[in-house]
C-alpha positions in Angstrom: 25.3 -175.5 10.1 27.5 -173.5 7.8 29.1 -175.2 4.8 32.6 -174.3 3.8 33.0 -172.5 0.5 34.7 -174.8 -2.0 36.2 -171.9 -3.9 37.9 -170.4 -0.8 41.1 -172.4 -1.1 41.7 -171.6 -4.8 40.9 -167.9 -4.1 43.3 -168.0 -1.2 46.1 -169.4 -3.4 45.4 -166.8 -6.0 45.7 -164.0 -3.4 48.9 -165.5 -2.1 50.5 -165.7 -5.5 49.4 -162.1 -6.4 51.1 -161.0 -3.2 54.2 -162.9 -4.1 54.2 -161.1 -7.5 54.0 -157.7 -5.8 56.8 -158.7 -3.5 58.9 -159.8 -6.5 58.4 -156.4 -8.2 59.2 -154.5 -5.0 62.4 -156.5 -4.4 63.6 -155.8 -8.0 62.7 -152.1 -7.7 64.5 -151.7 -4.4 67.6 -153.5 -5.8 67.6 -151.0 -8.6 67.3 -148.1 -6.3 70.1 -149.4 -4.1 72.4 -150.0 -7.1 71.7 -146.5 -8.4 72.4 -145.0 -5.0 75.7 -146.9 -4.7 76.8 -145.9 -8.2 76.3 -142.2 -7.3 77.9 -142.6 -3.9 81.1 -144.4 -5.1 81.1 -142.9 -8.7 80.9 -146.3 -10.4 78.9 -147.4 -13.4 78.2 -151.1 -12.9 76.5 -151.5 -9.5 73.0 -150.6 -10.7 73.0 -153.5 -13.2 74.7 -155.9 -10.9 72.5 -155.4 -7.9 69.4 -155.3 -10.0 70.3 -158.7 -11.5 71.0 -160.1 -8.0 67.6 -158.7 -6.9 65.9 -160.5 -9.9 67.6 -163.8 -8.9 66.6 -163.3 -5.3 63.0 -162.5 -6.2 62.7 -165.5 -8.5 64.1 -167.8 -5.7 61.6 -166.3 -3.3 58.7 -166.7 -5.7 59.6 -170.3 -6.4 59.8 -171.1 -2.7 56.5 -169.4 -2.0 54.8 -171.2 -4.9 56.0 -174.5 -3.7 54.8 -173.8 -0.2 51.4 -172.7 -1.5 51.0 -175.9 -3.5 51.8 -178.3 -0.6 
């Protein structure tokens, strides 16, 4: 009979949180790229900062939701 590894669950949580961190970084980076592209397209100067800030808030919201789901 196989015994379950007691460290499997904490390791699984760590992997999920590291994935959430990568997702957070990617969301912010893509927000920055979108803002820079829109600034060039419409010849504006404030969209990069605005969309990047919105991406940061979105990424933080998503990270908090994922962390709460993992800790259930």
